[in-house]
C-alpha positions in Angstrom: 163.4 79.6 161.3 159.9 80.5 161.4 157.4 83.5 161.0 155.1 83.8 164.1 152.2 86.2 164.6 152.5 88.5 167.6 148.8 88.5 168.6 148.5 91.7 170.5 149.8 93.8 167.6 147.1 92.3 165.2 143.7 94.4 165.4 141.7 90.9 164.5 138.8 92.9 163.4 139.3 93.1 159.6 140.2 90.7 156.9 143.9 90.2 157.0 145.4 92.1 153.8 148.2 89.4 154.0 146.2 86.9 152.6 146.8 88.3 149.3 150.4 89.0 149.9 151.6 85.2 150.7 152.8 83.7 147.1 152.1 80.2 148.5 148.8 80.8 150.3 150.2 79.8 153.6 148.2 82.5 155.6 144.6 81.9 156.5 142.1 83.3 158.6 138.4 82.5 159.8 136.3 85.2 159.8 137.9 88.2 161.1 140.1 86.5 163.6 143.5 86.0 164.2 145.4 84.9 160.8 147.3 81.5 161.1 150.3 80.6 159.3 150.6 76.8 157.8 154.2 76.1 158.7 153.9 73.6 156.0 153.4 75.4 153.3 155.4 78.9 154.3 158.6 79.2 152.5 159.6 81.8 154.9 160.1 84.6 152.1 159.4 87.5 154.6 156.9 89.0 152.4 154.4 89.1 155.3 156.7 90.6 157.8 157.5 93.3 155.2 153.9 94.1 154.2 152.2 93.9 157.5 151.3 97.4 158.5 150.9 96.7 162.3 154.3 94.8 162.5 152.5 91.4 163.7 154.6 89.3 161.9 157.7 88.4 163.2 160.7 86.3 161.5 162.2 84.2 164.3 
C-alpha cells in the first residue's frame, strides 16, 4: 500500500498543513506547489488522509 496525492483536489496555493501532521516528516513541499510524499519515510499511518480537508490524500 502507499499514500498518493490526488493533485486535482489539492489547491496548491498555500502551505500544506499536513507538513506538521506527519509524524515521520515524510511530506515536503516546495513553496506552495503540490506536496510530495517520501515513500521511504512514510509509514502509511493514514494521519494525512484523515486530516486533509480537501480529501487530496488517498491510501491505496
